[in-house]
C-alpha positions in Angstrom: 2.7 34.5 -124.8 6.2 32.4 -123.2 5.2 29.0 -121.5 7.1 30.9 -118.2 5.9 28.4 -115.4 4.2 30.7 -113.5 7.8 32.9 -113.3 8.1 36.6 -114.6 8.6 36.1 -118.0 12.7 37.0 -119.0 13.8 40.3 -119.7 16.1 40.3 -123.3 18.8 42.2 -124.8 18.6 44.1 -127.5 19.7 41.4 -129.5 16.7 39.6 -129.4 13.8 42.1 -129.8 12.7 43.2 -133.0 14.5 46.0 -134.3 11.4 48.2 -133.6 11.8 48.1 -130.4 15.2 48.7 -129.4 16.1 52.2 -128.4 19.6 54.2 -129.5 22.6 53.3 -126.1 20.0 50.7 -124.2 21.1 47.2 -124.3 18.6 45.0 -122.0 15.5 45.3 -120.1 14.3 44.6 -122.9 10.3 43.3 -123.2 9.3 41.2 -126.0 6.3 42.5 -127.9 3.8 39.8 -126.7 3.1 40.7 -123.4 -0.2 40.1 -121.9 -2.1 43.1 -120.2 -1.2 41.3 -117.1 1.7 41.0 -117.2 2.3 44.8 -118.8 0.9 45.8 -115.2 2.9 43.8 -113.8 6.2 45.4 -114.8 5.2 48.6 -113.5 7.2 46.4 -110.5 10.1 45.3 -111.9 13.3 46.8 -113.3 12.6 46.8 -117.2 14.3 50.0 -118.9 10.8 51.1 -118.9 9.9 51.2 -115.4 11.4 54.6 -114.8 9.7 55.6 -118.0 5.9 54.9 -116.1 6.7 56.0 -112.7 8.2 59.4 -113.4 5.4 60.6 -115.2 2.6 58.6 -112.7 3.4 59.7 -109.9 3.6 63.3 -110.9 -0.5 63.6 -111.4 -0.6 63.0 -108.0 2.0 65.7 -107.0 0.1 67.9 -109.9 -3.5 66.9 -108.1 -2.1 68.5 -105.2 -0.9 72.1 -105.9 -3.6 72.3 -108.0 -7.0 72.0 -105.4 -5.1 74.6 -103.5 -6.8 77.2 -105.8 -9.9 76.6 -104.6 -9.1 76.5 -101.2 -7.9 80.1 -101.4 -10.4 83.3 -99.8 -13.1 84.6 -102.0 -12.7 81.9 -104.9 -15.4 81.1 -106.4 -17.0 77.3 -106.7 -15.1 74.6 -108.5 -17.7 74.2 -110.7 -18.1 78.6 -111.6 -17.1 79.9 -115.2 -14.4 81.5 -114.1 -12.1 78.2 -113.7 -13.9 76.2 -116.7 -10.0 77.3 -118.3 -8.0 76.2 -115.5 -10.6 72.9 -115.8 -9.5 72.2 -119.2 -5.8 73.1 -118.6 -6.3 70.4 -115.7 -7.2 67.7 -118.0 -4.8 68.5 -120.7 -1.5 67.6 -118.1 -3.2 64.8 -116.4 -4.4 63.2 -119.9 -1.0 64.0 -120.8 1.1 62.6 -117.8 -1.0 59.3 -117.8 -0.8 58.7 -121.6 2.4 59.1 -121.2 3.5 56.3 -118.5 0.8 53.8 -119.9 2.7 53.8 -123.2 5.5 53.1 -121.7 3.8 50.6 -119.3 1.6 48.7 -122.0 3.8 49.2 -125.4 5.4 45.7 -124.5 1.3 43.9 -125.9 2.7 43.5 -129.6 4.0 46.1 -132.8 0.8 47.2 -133.5 -0.4 48.6 -129.8 3.2 50.0 -129.0 3.0 52.5 -132.5 -1.2 53.2 -131.0 0.1 54.1 -126.9 2.9 56.3 -128.8 0.4 57.9 -131.3 -2.4 58.9 -128.4 1.3 60.1 -126.7 1.9 62.9 -128.9 -1.9 63.5 -129.2 -2.7 64.3 -125.5 1.1 66.2 -125.4 -0.7 68.8 -128.2 -4.5 68.9 -126.3 -2.3 70.1 -123.3 -0.7 72.7 -125.3 -4.2 73.9 -126.1 -5.4 73.8 -122.7 -2.3 75.9 -121.5 -3.2 78.2 -124.4 -6.8 78.6 -123.0 -5.5 79.1 -119.2 -3.1 81.8 -120.5 -6.1 82.9 -123.0 -8.2 84.1 -120.2 -6.1 84.7 -117.2 -2.7 86.4 -118.8 -4.2 87.8 -121.8 -3.6 91.4 -122.0 -6.7 92.3 -121.2 -7.7 89.9 -118.6 -10.9 88.9 -120.5 -12.8 87.5 -117.3 -16.8 88.7 -117.1 -17.3 89.6 -113.1 -16.0 86.5 -110.9 -18.7 85.2 -108.5 -21.8 87.6 -110.2 -24.6 86.2 -107.8 -22.2 84.1 -106.3 -21.1 84.0 -102.9 -18.3 86.0 -103.4 -19.7 89.1 -105.6 -20.1 91.1 -102.5 -17.2 91.4 -100.8 -15.5 91.2 -104.2 -17.8 94.3 -105.0 -17.3 96.2 -101.6 -13.1 95.6 -102.4 -13.7 96.6 -106.0 -15.2 100.5 -104.6 -13.0 101.4 -102.2 -10.6 100.4 -105.0 -11.8 102.5 -107.6 -10.0 105.8 -107.6 -6.4 104.2 -106.9 -6.9 101.8 -109.6 -8.8 104.4 -112.2 -5.9 106.6 -111.7 -3.2 104.2 -111.9 -4.4 102.7 -115.1 -5.0 106.3 -116.8 -1.1 106.6 -117.1 -0.7 103.4 -119.6 -2.2 102.2 -122.4 -1.7 98.8 -121.9 -3.0 96.9 -124.3 -2.6 97.3 -128.4 -5.3 97.4 -131.0 -3.5 95.3 -133.2 -2.3 92.6 -130.8 -5.3 92.5 -128.8 -7.0 91.4 -132.5 -4.7 88.7 -133.0 -5.6 87.6 -129.3 -9.4 87.7 -130.1 -9.4 86.4 -133.6 -6.7 83.9 -134.1 -4.5 82.9 -131.1 -6.7 79.5 -130.0 -7.0 78.7 -133.4 -4.0 78.6 -134.3 -3.1 77.1 -130.8 -5.0 74.2 -132.5 -3.9 74.3 -135.9 -0.6 73.9 -134.9 -1.8 71.2 -132.4 -2.9 69.1 -135.1 0.3 70.1 -137.2 2.0 68.4 -134.1 0.3 65.3 -134.1 0.7 64.7 -137.5 4.5 64.7 -137.2 5.4 63.1 -134.5 3.1 60.7 -135.7 4.4 60.5 -139.2 8.3 60.0 -137.5 7.4 56.4 -136.5 6.9 55.5 -139.9 9.8 57.3 -141.7 12.2 59.8 -140.9 13.4 57.7 -138.0 17.2 58.5 -138.2 16.2 61.9 -137.2 12.8 61.2 -134.8 13.9 62.7 -131.7 15.3 65.6 -133.0 12.2 65.8 -135.1 9.6 65.7 -132.2 11.8 67.8 -129.9 11.9 70.7 -132.5 8.6 70.3 -133.4 6.6 70.8 -130.3 8.7 74.2 -129.8 6.0 75.7 -132.5 3.4 75.1 -130.2 5.3 76.6 -127.2 6.0 79.8 -129.1 2.2 80.5 -130.3 1.2 79.3 -127.1 3.3 81.3 -125.0 2.7 84.8 -126.8 0.6 86.0 -123.9 3.5 85.6 -121.5 6.0 87.4 -124.2 3.5 90.2 -123.8 3.2 90.6 -120.8 7.2 90.1 -120.1 7.4 93.1 -122.8 5.2 95.6 -121.4 4.2 97.0 -118.7 2.3 95.4 -115.6 -1.6 96.0 -115.5 -2.1 96.1 -112.2 -1.2 99.0 -109.8 2.0 98.5 -108.1 0.9 99.4 -104.8 -2.2 96.6 -105.5 -2.4 92.6 -103.8 -2.6 91.5 -107.5 0.4 92.9 -108.7 2.0 91.4 -105.9 0.8 88.5 -107.1 1.1 89.1 -110.3 4.5 89.4 -109.6 6.3 86.3 -109.1 4.7 85.4 -113.3 8.1 86.1 -114.6 10.4 84.3 -112.7 8.1 80.8 -112.8 7.8 81.2 -116.3 12.1 81.9 -116.8 12.0 78.2 -114.7 9.5 76.8 -116.9 11.6 77.4 -120.2 15.1 76.4 -118.3 13.2 72.8 -117.6 12.5 72.8 -121.2 15.9 73.8 -122.2 16.7 71.1 -120.3 14.8 67.9 -121.3 15.2 69.1 -125.3 18.7 68.6 -124.4 18.1 64.6 -122.9 15.6 63.7 -125.7 18.5 64.3 -128.5 21.5 63.7 -126.8 20.9 60.6 -125.3 23.2 61.5 -122.0 24.2 59.2 -119.9 23.6 56.5 -121.9 25.0 57.4 -125.2 28.3 58.1 -123.1 28.5 54.4 -121.3 26.1 51.8 -122.9 24.4 49.7 -121.2 24.9 51.3 -117.5 21.9 53.4 -118.0 20.1 50.2 -119.4 16.8 50.4 -115.9 17.6 53.3 -114.1 19.2 57.2 -115.1 18.8 56.8 -118.9 17.8 60.4 -120.4 14.7 59.9 -121.2 14.0 59.4 -117.1 15.6 62.3 -116.5 13.3 64.3 -119.7 10.0 63.1 -118.3 11.9 64.6 -115.1 12.6 67.6 -116.6 9.1 67.9 -118.3 6.4 67.5 -115.2 9.0 70.7 -113.3 8.2 72.7 -116.2 4.7 71.8 -116.1 4.9 72.3 -112.4 6.3 76.1 -113.0 3.7 76.7 -115.6 1.0 75.7 -113.4 2.6 78.0 -110.5 2.4 80.8 -113.3 -0.9 80.2 -113.7 -2.0 80.4 -109.8 -0.1 83.3 -109.4 -2.4 84.8 -112.1 -5.8 83.5 -111.1 -5.0 84.9 -107.8 -3.6 88.4 -109.1 -7.3 88.4 -110.5 -9.7 87.3 -107.8 -7.9 89.7 -105.9 -8.3 92.2 -108.6 -11.7 90.8 -110.6 -12.7 94.0 -112.6 -9.5 95.3 -114.2 -9.8 98.9 -114.7 -8.4 99.6 -117.9 -8.0 103.2 -119.6 -11.5 104.7 -122.1 -9.2 104.2 -125.2 -8.5 100.2 -124.7 -11.3 98.1 -126.5 -13.8 96.2 -124.5 -12.4 93.4 -122.5 -13.0 89.4 -123.8 -16.3 87.9 -123.1 -15.7 85.3 -120.2 -15.3 82.0 -120.2 -17.6 79.5 -121.5 -18.5 75.9 -122.0 -18.3 76.3 -126.1 -15.1 78.3 -125.6 -13.9 75.5 -123.3 -14.6 72.5 -122.9 -16.0 72.8 -126.4 -12.6 73.5 -128.4 -10.9 71.1 -125.9 -13.8 68.4 -127.4 -13.1 69.8 -130.8 -9.8 69.4 -130.4 -9.5 65.7 -129.5 -12.4 64.0 -131.5 -9.6 65.7 -134.9 -6.5 63.7 -132.6 -8.5 60.9 -132.3 -9.4 60.6 -136.2 -5.2 61.2 -137.4 -4.5 58.8 -134.6 -7.3 56.5 -135.6 -5.7 56.7 -138.7 -1.9 56.2 -138.0 -3.2 53.3 -136.1 -4.9 51.7 -139.2 -1.9 52.2 -141.1 0.8 51.1 -138.6 -1.7 47.6 -138.1 -1.0 47.2 -142.3 2.4 47.7 -141.5 2.9 45.3 -138.3 -0.1 43.9 -138.1 1.4 40.4 -140.8 4.6 40.0 -138.1 2.6 40.0 -134.7 1.9 36.4 -135.2 5.4 35.9 -136.5 7.1 36.9 -134.3 5.4 35.1 -131.5 5.6 32.0 -132.7 9.2 32.2 -133.1 10.1 33.6 -129.8 7.4 30.7 -128.5 10.2 28.0 -130.3 13.6 30.0 -129.0 12.3 30.1 -125.4 10.1 26.6 -125.1 12.7 25.2 -122.7 10.5 25.1 -119.4 9.2 21.2 -118.8 
């Protein structure tokens, strides 16, 4: 570590740090990759070229949590630990892990070249886990057959919902008998392949993105952007189906009024994803004025802001569907429609996420070992060379 006489360690130009640390068109504000954990944490309050990257994903954790817990205050909602909310909690875990891993990766990556690689391997892993968390929420709340067991059975809200359902049963039967909602072939895909496909695609994404840190470096941003397009397409299939078919809810029902806002949130979700991809690939605005946006306003900060806005709209979309189901917990379907899906269980939600996270952790461990073999020998050498260069404080 530098002898800095109690002062913050100096920020460096792109020519004074290893090429591995530099980013395109970012010329200043670099931290040398030998910071201590304490130095890294303190750098969150210094104007480095990673400060904005940290805060643009750390602060959104609290914004997301604020809007998330609103669901539990709705009238007639089950308790927080009800099985109905298992998919929603898995989605919450996926989002919070993504935001925290991303912010910590940007904050701690200057500890060493090896730690830098590990930080971003974990970042890619949590992005993939988030896509599966989204898939679980889509599967149970936006699935064409609304596969939720009767909500609050035996719980505090079961009687009220049962009375509401009986009161509206005649209208629901008339409405549902006029349309066939779940096409058997598509239902079979959702039932059998949707969640496994999401998990397999997530694993492929982790492998591909981790590989871009050791090869394909020149096109790494393009590859990473398009690699994550695949899980979006797979996980969003229930939404695409809902957009192309008639709503399962009667038009005069409160559930329909809640569910009708879902398309707008999804279009906004897609819009912010496209904008974030443009920032990530184009490297605008720093490409247009290298050195001017080194600390604040460079593309990766805008990328973070746009990805969070997309997540926030996705949350509102899921909440709209959750409210629709809560207002009409036992969706009446025509007799030709196959039985509803089994409701969420610990195994089908937390179990899936645990198995996926274990697999991703194994992949990260492998790539981390490879990174240590490549960059480990350079660690001490870089520290010695930089110490000699900066040992001028007496």
